[in-house]
FIVEXRO-9669 format. One record per residue: residue in one letter; x negated, y negated, z of N, C-alpha, C in turn. Coordinates in Angstrom, 2 decimals. Each point is the difference from the previous one (the first is absolute). Example, Ala and Ser with C-alpha at 12.3 -4.5 7.8 and 13.67 -1.06 7.14 Angstrom:
2
+---+---------+---------+---------+---------+---------+---------+---------+---------+---------+
| r |    n.px |    n.py |    n.pz |   ca.px |   ca.py |   ca.pz |    c.px |    c.py |    c.pz |
+---+---------+---------+---------+---------+---------+---------+---------+---------+---------+
| a |  -13.19 |    5.69 |    7.80 |    0.89 |   -1.19 |    0.00 |   -0.90 |   -1.20 |    0.00 |
| s |    0.35 |   -1.05 |   -0.72 |   -0.82 |   -1.19 |    0.06 |    0.77 |   -1.09 |    0.73 |
+---+---------+---------+---------+---------+---------+---------+---------+---------+---------+
This chain:
169
+---+---------+---------+---------+---------+---------+---------+---------+---------+---------+
| r |    n.px |    n.py |    n.pz |   ca.px |   ca.py |   ca.pz |    c.px |    c.py |    c.pz |
+---+---------+---------+---------+---------+---------+---------+---------+---------+---------+
| m | -153.93 | -211.85 |  178.47 |    1.32 |   -0.27 |    0.34 |    0.89 |    1.08 |   -0.50 |
| s |    0.78 |    0.66 |    0.87 |    0.88 |    1.06 |   -0.42 |    1.34 |   -0.52 |   -0.41 |
| v |    0.71 |    0.76 |   -0.83 |    1.29 |   -0.40 |   -0.41 |    1.02 |    1.03 |    0.62 |
| d |    1.05 |   -0.49 |    0.61 |    1.08 |    0.83 |    0.62 |    0.90 |    0.46 |   -1.06 |
| i |    0.11 |    1.36 |   -0.12 |    0.92 |    0.57 |   -0.97 |    0.88 |    0.93 |    0.79 |
| t |    1.32 |   -0.14 |   -0.17 |    0.96 |    0.87 |    0.70 |    0.81 |    0.72 |   -1.03 |
| s |    0.49 |    1.15 |    0.26 |    0.78 |    0.73 |   -0.86 |    1.25 |    0.47 |    0.70 |
| r |    1.08 |   -0.08 |   -0.71 |    1.26 |    0.59 |    0.62 |    0.87 |    0.55 |   -1.13 |
| v |    0.66 |    1.08 |    0.34 |    0.95 |    0.60 |   -0.82 |    1.26 |   -0.77 |   -0.07 |
| l |    0.57 |   -0.20 |   -1.26 |    1.30 |   -0.61 |   -0.09 |    0.99 |    1.12 |   -0.43 |
| p |    0.72 |    0.41 |    0.85 |    0.87 |    1.23 |   -0.23 |    0.88 |   -0.25 |   -1.24 |
| g |   -0.05 |    0.99 |   -0.93 |    0.69 |   -0.04 |   -1.18 |   -0.60 |   -0.84 |   -1.06 |
| i |   -1.01 |   -0.80 |    0.28 |   -0.59 |   -0.92 |   -0.94 |   -1.35 |    0.45 |   -0.40 |
| g |   -0.88 |    0.16 |    1.01 |   -1.41 |    0.40 |   -0.25 |   -0.88 |   -0.47 |    1.12 |
| v |   -1.16 |   -0.47 |   -0.24 |   -1.05 |   -0.42 |    0.99 |   -0.36 |   -1.42 |   -0.21 |
| c |   -0.17 |   -0.88 |    1.08 |   -0.46 |   -1.31 |   -0.07 |   -1.33 |   -0.08 |    0.74 |
| q |   -0.97 |   -0.58 |   -0.68 |   -1.29 |   -0.30 |    0.67 |   -0.07 |   -1.55 |    0.03 |
| e |   -0.27 |   -0.56 |    1.22 |   -0.03 |   -1.36 |    0.21 |   -1.42 |   -0.41 |    0.36 |
| v |   -0.36 |   -1.19 |   -0.50 |   -1.37 |   -0.58 |    0.28 |    0.14 |   -1.31 |    0.64 |
| a |   -0.54 |   -0.20 |    1.16 |    0.03 |   -1.21 |    0.71 |   -1.11 |   -0.99 |   -0.69 |
| l |    0.47 |   -1.14 |   -0.38 |   -0.90 |   -0.96 |   -0.65 |   -0.73 |   -0.79 |    1.07 |
| h |   -1.05 |   -0.75 |   -0.47 |   -0.84 |   -0.82 |    0.91 |    0.86 |   -1.20 |    0.58 |
| d |    1.05 |   -0.40 |   -0.75 |    0.72 |   -1.18 |    0.52 |    1.26 |    0.38 |    0.87 |
| g |    0.03 |    1.33 |    0.31 |    1.13 |    0.43 |    0.88 |    1.23 |    0.56 |   -0.80 |
| r |    0.06 |   -0.29 |   -1.30 |    1.01 |    0.52 |   -0.78 |   -0.23 |    1.54 |   -0.35 |
| r |    1.02 |    0.72 |   -0.61 |   -0.22 |    1.38 |   -0.36 |    0.47 |    0.19 |   -1.39 |
| i |   -0.59 |    0.94 |   -0.74 |    0.47 |    0.48 |   -1.21 |    0.24 |    1.49 |    0.18 |
| g |    0.93 |    0.59 |   -0.83 |    0.23 |    1.43 |    0.02 |   -0.02 |    0.52 |   -1.45 |
| i |   -0.33 |    1.35 |   -0.09 |    0.08 |    0.69 |   -1.20 |    0.91 |    1.18 |    0.33 |
| v |    1.20 |    0.05 |   -0.68 |    0.96 |    0.97 |    0.16 |   -0.19 |    0.95 |   -1.15 |
| t |   -0.23 |    1.33 |    0.33 |   -0.02 |    0.99 |   -1.05 |    1.33 |    0.72 |    0.18 |
| r |    0.81 |   -0.11 |   -1.03 |    1.31 |    0.68 |   -0.03 |   -0.13 |    1.44 |   -0.30 |
| r |    0.98 |    0.79 |    0.47 |   -0.08 |    1.46 |   -0.34 |    0.02 |    0.18 |   -1.47 |
| s |    0.58 |   -0.89 |   -0.81 |    0.03 |    0.11 |   -1.38 |   -1.41 |   -0.28 |   -0.68 |
| g |   -0.93 |   -0.41 |    0.90 |   -1.37 |   -0.34 |   -0.60 |   -0.13 |   -1.50 |   -0.21 |
| l |    1.12 |   -0.78 |   -0.20 |   -0.20 |   -1.44 |   -0.13 |   -0.49 |   -0.61 |    1.22 |
| r |   -0.68 |   -1.24 |   -0.18 |   -0.54 |   -0.69 |    1.08 |    0.49 |   -1.38 |    0.10 |
| d |    0.16 |   -0.58 |    1.13 |    0.39 |   -1.36 |    0.17 |   -1.18 |   -0.70 |    0.87 |
| l |   -0.27 |   -1.09 |   -0.40 |   -0.86 |   -0.92 |    0.70 |    0.83 |   -1.11 |    0.86 |
| v |   -0.19 |    0.02 |    1.22 |    0.88 |   -0.87 |    0.93 |   -0.80 |   -0.96 |    0.77 |
| l |    0.37 |   -1.32 |   -0.10 |   -0.62 |   -1.02 |    0.84 |    1.08 |   -0.34 |    1.04 |
| y |   -0.35 |    0.21 |    1.25 |    0.99 |   -0.28 |    1.04 |    0.04 |   -1.48 |    0.32 |
| d |    1.17 |   -0.36 |    0.55 |    0.21 |   -1.44 |    0.34 |   -0.87 |   -0.37 |    1.23 |
| e |    0.06 |   -1.22 |    0.25 |   -0.94 |   -0.59 |    1.10 |    0.25 |    0.72 |    1.33 |
| e |    1.22 |    0.40 |    0.26 |    0.31 |    0.68 |    1.36 |   -0.35 |    1.47 |   -0.16 |
| g |   -0.22 |    0.55 |   -1.11 |   -0.32 |    1.35 |   -0.22 |    1.13 |    1.02 |    0.03 |
| d |    1.23 |   -0.61 |    0.01 |    1.24 |    0.83 |    0.21 |    0.50 |    0.51 |   -1.33 |
| g |   -0.14 |   -0.82 |   -1.07 |    0.61 |    0.35 |   -1.23 |   -0.93 |   -0.38 |   -1.19 |
| a |    0.39 |    0.47 |   -1.18 |   -0.81 |   -0.29 |   -1.24 |    0.24 |   -1.34 |   -0.51 |
| a |   -1.11 |   -0.85 |   -0.11 |    0.11 |   -1.29 |   -0.62 |    0.06 |    0.21 |   -1.48 |
| e |   -0.75 |    1.08 |   -0.43 |   -0.18 |    0.25 |   -1.43 |   -0.18 |    1.48 |   -0.23 |
| n |    0.64 |    0.57 |   -0.96 |   -0.10 |    1.46 |   -0.30 |   -0.24 |    0.12 |   -1.50 |
| v |   -1.05 |    0.73 |   -0.38 |   -0.32 |    0.20 |   -1.45 |   -0.04 |    1.47 |   -0.27 |
| a |    0.97 |    0.47 |   -0.78 |   -0.02 |    1.50 |   -0.48 |   -1.03 |    0.14 |   -1.10 |
| l |   -0.83 |    1.05 |    0.17 |   -1.08 |    0.34 |   -0.96 |    0.28 |    1.29 |   -0.70 |
| t |   -0.28 |   -0.03 |   -1.40 |    0.06 |    1.33 |   -0.64 |   -1.30 |    0.73 |    0.39 |
| d |   -0.10 |    1.23 |   -0.46 |   -1.18 |    0.81 |    0.23 |   -1.20 |   -0.70 |   -0.57 |
| d |    0.11 |   -0.44 |   -1.24 |   -1.17 |   -0.69 |   -0.71 |   -0.34 |   -1.24 |    0.81 |
| e |    0.91 |   -0.80 |    0.43 |   -0.34 |   -1.23 |    0.70 |   -0.56 |    0.34 |    1.39 |
| a |    0.47 |    0.99 |    0.67 |   -0.57 |    0.40 |    1.32 |   -1.44 |    0.52 |   -0.24 |
| n |   -0.22 |    0.78 |   -0.99 |   -1.37 |    0.43 |   -0.23 |   -0.90 |   -1.13 |   -0.32 |
| a |    0.45 |   -0.98 |   -0.84 |   -0.81 |   -1.10 |   -0.38 |   -0.37 |   -0.91 |    1.17 |
| v |    1.00 |   -0.17 |    0.89 |   -0.28 |   -0.73 |    1.26 |   -1.03 |    0.76 |    0.90 |
| a |    0.24 |    1.31 |    0.09 |   -0.93 |    0.76 |    0.83 |   -1.38 |   -0.07 |   -0.56 |
| e |   -0.09 |    0.08 |   -1.36 |   -1.38 |   -0.03 |   -0.62 |   -0.68 |   -1.28 |    0.36 |
| i |    0.84 |   -1.09 |   -0.16 |   -0.59 |   -1.41 |    0.25 |   -0.46 |   -0.13 |    1.48 |
| l |    0.75 |    0.57 |    0.90 |   -0.23 |   -0.12 |    1.37 |   -1.12 |    1.11 |    0.47 |
| g |   -0.34 |    0.85 |   -0.88 |   -1.02 |    1.06 |    0.45 |    0.52 |    1.13 |    0.80 |
| a |    1.27 |    0.30 |   -0.04 |    0.60 |    1.03 |    0.83 |    0.72 |    0.98 |   -0.94 |
| p |   -0.80 |    1.06 |   -0.49 |    0.66 |    0.93 |   -0.92 |    1.33 |    0.61 |    0.46 |
| q |    0.99 |    0.15 |   -0.82 |    1.24 |    0.61 |    0.40 |   -0.06 |    1.38 |    0.55 |
| l |   -1.04 |    0.71 |   -0.49 |   -0.24 |    1.37 |    0.54 |   -0.14 |    0.03 |    1.51 |
| t |   -0.82 |   -0.91 |    0.46 |   -0.20 |   -0.04 |    1.50 |    1.18 |   -0.36 |    0.66 |
| f |    0.85 |   -0.99 |   -0.50 |    1.29 |   -0.36 |    0.63 |    0.91 |    1.19 |    0.05 |
| r |    0.11 |    0.68 |   -1.18 |    0.96 |    1.15 |   -0.01 |   -0.45 |    1.13 |    1.00 |
| l |   -1.38 |    0.25 |    0.11 |   -0.45 |    0.91 |    0.90 |    0.32 |   -0.45 |    1.52 |
| s |   -0.03 |   -1.27 |    0.24 |    0.30 |   -0.47 |    1.39 |    1.50 |    0.26 |    0.29 |
| v |    0.82 |   -0.11 |   -0.93 |    1.46 |    0.30 |    0.16 |    0.07 |    1.54 |    0.33 |
| l |   -0.61 |    0.81 |   -0.74 |    0.01 |    1.40 |    0.15 |   -0.48 |    0.37 |    1.45 |
| q |   -1.03 |   -0.73 |    0.45 |   -0.60 |    0.16 |    1.27 |    1.06 |   -0.21 |    1.10 |
| r |    0.81 |   -0.93 |   -0.10 |    1.05 |   -0.29 |    0.98 |    1.17 |    1.09 |    0.03 |
| q |    0.10 |    0.63 |   -1.13 |    1.08 |    0.99 |   -0.17 |   -0.48 |    1.42 |    0.42 |
| a |   -1.28 |    0.28 |    0.14 |   -0.48 |    1.36 |    0.40 |   -0.65 |   -0.04 |    1.28 |
| d |    0.54 |    0.71 |    0.90 |   -0.62 |    0.09 |    1.38 |   -1.45 |    0.52 |   -0.08 |
| g |   -0.91 |   -0.60 |    0.68 |   -1.34 |    0.40 |    0.09 |   -0.92 |   -0.16 |   -1.22 |
| l |    0.60 |   -0.55 |   -1.07 |   -0.73 |   -0.32 |   -1.15 |   -0.47 |   -1.42 |   -0.03 |
| i |   -1.22 |   -0.22 |   -0.33 |   -0.56 |   -1.40 |   -0.09 |   -0.60 |   -0.28 |   -1.37 |
| v |   -0.12 |   -1.17 |   -0.33 |   -0.72 |   -0.44 |   -1.15 |   -1.00 |   -1.04 |    0.35 |
| e |   -1.27 |    0.21 |   -0.37 |   -1.05 |   -0.92 |    0.39 |   -0.94 |   -0.29 |   -1.28 |
| q |   -0.37 |   -1.25 |    0.01 |   -1.08 |   -0.31 |   -1.06 |   -1.31 |    0.10 |    0.67 |
| l |   -0.84 |    0.93 |   -0.36 |   -1.32 |    0.20 |    0.66 |   -1.18 |   -0.66 |   -0.98 |
| p |   -0.89 |   -0.74 |    0.54 |   -0.96 |   -0.60 |   -0.77 |   -1.12 |    1.00 |   -0.35 |
| i |   -0.68 |   -0.19 |   -1.04 |   -1.20 |    0.66 |   -0.32 |   -1.18 |   -0.96 |    0.25 |
| p |   -0.66 |    0.14 |    1.14 |   -1.19 |   -0.90 |    0.39 |   -1.06 |    0.19 |   -1.04 |
| a |   -0.93 |   -1.03 |    0.01 |   -1.06 |    0.04 |   -0.99 |   -1.01 |    1.13 |    0.41 |
| d |    0.01 |    0.30 |    1.20 |   -0.92 |    1.09 |    0.52 |    0.74 |    1.43 |    0.10 |
| s |    1.10 |    0.13 |   -0.61 |    0.73 |    1.24 |   -0.04 |   -0.83 |    1.07 |   -0.67 |
| p |    0.00 |    1.18 |    0.53 |   -0.69 |    1.07 |   -0.87 |    0.72 |    0.32 |   -1.30 |
| f |    1.20 |   -0.52 |   -0.18 |    0.84 |    0.27 |   -1.18 |   -0.07 |   -1.20 |   -1.03 |
| t |   -0.63 |   -1.08 |    0.25 |   -0.17 |   -1.13 |   -0.90 |   -0.69 |    0.61 |   -1.27 |
| r |    0.61 |   -0.26 |   -1.08 |   -0.50 |    0.42 |   -1.37 |    0.02 |    1.49 |   -0.09 |
| r |    0.96 |    0.72 |    0.73 |    0.20 |    1.39 |   -0.23 |    1.38 |    0.26 |   -0.25 |
| p |    0.39 |    1.16 |   -0.65 |    1.32 |    0.35 |   -0.36 |    0.83 |    0.20 |    1.37 |
| l |    1.27 |   -0.37 |   -0.12 |    0.92 |    0.19 |    1.11 |    0.09 |    1.47 |    0.43 |
| g |   -0.09 |    0.94 |   -0.90 |    0.06 |    1.45 |    0.30 |   -1.17 |    0.35 |    0.94 |
| d |   -1.07 |   -0.64 |    0.01 |   -1.13 |    0.37 |    0.91 |    0.41 |   -0.20 |    1.44 |
| t |    1.00 |   -0.83 |    0.27 |    0.37 |   -0.23 |    1.44 |    0.71 |    1.29 |    0.53 |
| q |    0.70 |    0.75 |   -0.85 |    0.83 |    1.16 |    0.36 |    0.98 |   -0.43 |    1.12 |
| a |    0.43 |   -1.16 |   -0.07 |    0.87 |   -0.61 |    1.01 |    1.25 |    0.86 |    0.29 |
| r |    0.67 |    0.36 |   -1.10 |    1.26 |    0.73 |    0.13 |   -0.23 |    1.34 |    0.66 |
| t |   -1.00 |    0.70 |   -0.52 |   -0.37 |    1.31 |    0.57 |   -0.35 |    0.05 |    1.46 |
| r |   -0.81 |   -1.07 |    0.35 |   -0.59 |   -0.12 |    1.33 |    0.95 |   -0.63 |    1.02 |
| t |    1.05 |   -0.78 |   -0.47 |    0.83 |   -0.71 |    0.98 |    1.41 |    0.15 |   -0.14 |
| g |    0.46 |    0.47 |   -1.22 |    1.42 |    0.12 |   -0.29 |    0.67 |   -1.33 |   -0.46 |
| a |   -0.74 |   -1.02 |    0.06 |    0.50 |   -1.34 |   -0.52 |   -0.16 |   -0.12 |   -1.45 |
| s |    0.77 |   -0.79 |   -0.64 |   -0.02 |   -0.19 |   -1.39 |   -0.46 |   -1.42 |   -0.39 |
| i |   -0.91 |   -0.11 |   -0.98 |   -0.33 |   -1.33 |   -0.54 |    0.73 |   -0.19 |   -1.18 |
| v |    0.99 |   -0.97 |    0.11 |    1.05 |   -0.17 |   -1.03 |   -0.41 |   -1.19 |   -0.95 |
| a |   -0.91 |   -0.82 |    0.35 |   -0.34 |   -1.07 |   -0.87 |   -1.36 |   -0.70 |    0.47 |
| v |   -0.67 |   -0.64 |   -0.92 |   -1.11 |   -0.75 |    0.43 |    0.23 |   -1.50 |   -0.55 |
| l |   -0.18 |   -0.94 |    0.92 |    0.15 |   -1.42 |   -0.30 |   -1.37 |   -0.52 |   -0.21 |
| r |   -0.17 |   -0.56 |   -1.27 |   -1.36 |   -0.61 |   -0.38 |    0.30 |   -1.34 |   -0.56 |
| q |   -0.62 |   -0.97 |    0.63 |    0.08 |   -1.43 |   -0.49 |    1.43 |   -0.34 |   -0.25 |
| g |    0.97 |    0.29 |    0.79 |    1.39 |   -0.37 |   -0.16 |    0.81 |    0.82 |   -0.91 |
| a |   -0.67 |    0.99 |   -0.71 |    0.79 |    0.93 |   -0.86 |    0.11 |    1.32 |    0.67 |
| a |    1.09 |    0.69 |   -0.28 |    0.21 |    1.29 |    0.55 |   -0.25 |    1.08 |   -0.98 |
| v |   -0.66 |    1.01 |    0.43 |   -0.30 |    1.28 |   -0.81 |    0.82 |    1.07 |    0.70 |
| p |    1.26 |    0.26 |   -0.43 |    0.87 |    1.02 |    0.66 |   -0.58 |    1.33 |   -0.43 |
| s |    0.19 |    0.98 |    0.97 |   -0.30 |    1.44 |   -0.19 |   -1.40 |    0.21 |   -0.59 |
| p |   -1.01 |   -0.62 |    0.65 |   -1.40 |    0.36 |   -0.54 |   -0.38 |    1.37 |   -0.09 |
| t |   -0.64 |    0.38 |   -1.00 |   -0.52 |    1.40 |   -0.23 |   -1.16 |    0.22 |    0.85 |
| p |   -0.38 |    1.28 |    0.26 |   -1.25 |    0.33 |    0.74 |   -1.35 |   -0.66 |   -0.65 |
| d |    0.15 |   -0.20 |   -1.28 |   -1.25 |   -0.62 |   -0.65 |   -0.02 |   -1.48 |    0.08 |
| f |    0.91 |   -0.61 |    0.60 |    0.09 |   -1.50 |    0.15 |   -1.16 |   -0.41 |    0.86 |
| v |   -0.74 |   -0.95 |   -0.50 |   -1.35 |   -0.42 |    0.77 |    0.44 |   -1.15 |    0.96 |
| l |   -0.35 |    0.19 |    1.26 |    0.29 |   -1.00 |    1.03 |   -1.11 |   -1.09 |    0.00 |
| h |    0.40 |   -1.24 |    0.22 |   -0.92 |   -1.14 |    0.12 |    0.14 |   -0.65 |    1.38 |
| a |   -1.07 |   -0.60 |    0.46 |    0.05 |   -0.83 |    1.23 |    0.99 |   -0.98 |   -0.21 |
| g |    0.88 |   -0.24 |    1.02 |    1.03 |   -0.98 |   -0.02 |    1.36 |    0.52 |   -0.45 |
| d |    0.03 |    1.27 |   -0.59 |    1.35 |    0.55 |   -0.35 |    0.76 |    0.20 |    1.27 |
| l |    1.27 |    0.02 |   -0.12 |    0.88 |    0.33 |    1.08 |    0.75 |    1.29 |   -0.42 |
| v |   -0.15 |    1.04 |    0.82 |    0.52 |    1.35 |   -0.35 |    1.38 |    0.14 |    0.75 |
| v |    1.09 |    0.04 |   -0.67 |    1.34 |    0.03 |    0.53 |    0.25 |    1.55 |    0.39 |
| t |    0.12 |    0.24 |    1.37 |   -0.01 |    1.37 |    0.51 |    1.34 |    0.17 |    0.71 |
| v |    0.61 |    1.17 |   -0.23 |    1.27 |    0.39 |    0.67 |   -0.22 |    1.23 |    0.76 |
| g |    0.37 |    0.08 |    1.25 |    0.00 |    1.14 |    0.89 |    0.32 |   -0.33 |    1.38 |
| t |   -0.30 |    0.97 |    0.88 |    0.16 |   -0.34 |    1.47 |   -1.00 |   -0.93 |    0.37 |
| q |    0.08 |   -0.67 |    1.22 |   -0.96 |   -0.99 |    0.44 |   -1.33 |    0.80 |    0.20 |
| a |   -0.04 |    1.18 |    0.54 |   -1.25 |    0.72 |    0.25 |   -0.65 |    0.33 |   -1.34 |
| a |    0.78 |    0.41 |   -1.08 |   -0.59 |    0.30 |   -1.30 |   -0.49 |   -1.21 |   -0.66 |
| v |    0.64 |   -1.12 |    0.03 |   -0.56 |   -1.27 |   -0.59 |   -1.23 |   -0.51 |    0.72 |
| d |    0.03 |    0.15 |    1.36 |   -1.15 |   -0.40 |    0.81 |   -1.27 |    0.91 |   -0.53 |
| q |    0.26 |    1.26 |   -0.21 |   -1.13 |    0.92 |   -0.47 |   -0.46 |   -0.47 |   -1.33 |
| v |    0.87 |   -0.44 |   -0.94 |   -0.38 |   -0.43 |   -1.35 |   -0.90 |   -1.27 |    0.22 |
| a |    0.50 |   -0.88 |    0.85 |   -0.82 |   -1.22 |    0.32 |   -1.44 |    0.34 |    0.39 |
| h |   -0.12 |    1.01 |    0.80 |   -1.39 |    0.45 |    0.51 |   -0.81 |    0.57 |   -1.17 |
| i |    0.69 |    0.75 |   -0.81 |   -0.65 |    0.57 |   -1.17 |   -0.48 |   -1.09 |   -0.83 |
| l |    0.82 |   -0.95 |   -0.36 |   -0.35 |   -1.05 |   -0.87 |   -1.11 |   -0.94 |    0.42 |
| d |    0.05 |   -0.31 |    1.40 |   -1.05 |   -0.89 |    0.59 |   -1.22 |    0.69 |    0.29 |
| g |   -0.09 |    1.40 |   -0.11 |   -1.15 |    0.74 |    0.32 |   -0.12 |    0.43 |    1.45 |
| s |    0.91 |   -0.36 |    0.84 |   -0.09 |    0.30 |    1.46 |    0.46 |    1.44 |    0.35 |
| a |    0.43 |    0.78 |   -1.09 |    0.52 |    1.38 |    0.28 |   -1.18 |    0.90 |    0.17 |
| g |   -1.22 |   -0.51 |   -0.29 |   -1.18 |    0.91 |    0.16 |   -0.47 |    0.39 |   -1.36 |
| s |   -1.33 |    0.24 |   -0.10 |   -0.67 |    0.32 |   -1.29 |    0.44 |    1.22 |   -0.48 |
| a |    0.35 |    1.05 |    0.85 |    0.44 |    1.29 |   -0.49 |    1.36 |   -0.16 |   -0.70 |
| d |    0.82 |   -0.95 |    0.40 |    1.32 |   -0.17 |   -0.62 |   -0.01 |   -0.77 |   -1.28 |
| t |   -1.10 |   -0.79 |   -0.23 |   -0.10 |   -0.68 |   -1.28 |   -0.79 |    0.66 |   -0.99 |
| g |   -0.48 |    1.03 |    0.31 |   -0.84 |    0.78 |   -1.07 |   -1.44 |   -0.44 |    0.10 |
| g |   -0.40 |   -0.84 |    0.93 |   -1.33 |   -0.57 |    0.00 |   -0.78 |    0.64 |    1.05 |
+---+---------+---------+---------+---------+---------+---------+---------+---------+---------+
């Protein structure tokens, strides 16, 4: 079952991401330009806020950690909407990847594609700015920033479909 998430810019305020719930109601997360966040539960008609909770940075990070959505990924998605042609994707490391149990630097992703790997998500925890010697594991999610074509190339490198010459094998 997929979850419907919509984003919209709130002029002068920030960005709102709304999630459609299974019962037809909606919740929203407003990220203000100041960095503060609000959690909004919409009324039954969906027109206004039935409840609004302002969160401090620490509270927002705690909620994000509990829900398994690191703030780094959310902030990158906001950046994605602000920069034309730039996308942010979480690419999985499959168990049969040629880079499982190998250092990130072995992928040469940045050199080969122009895309940047800005974080690795492992078991709900974020490892921001992983170094080239960071060892990848099956099940990791590699947060990649770049053009669609570059991110697609990184996905092919990580899953091994880029060809054995490209993976050093």
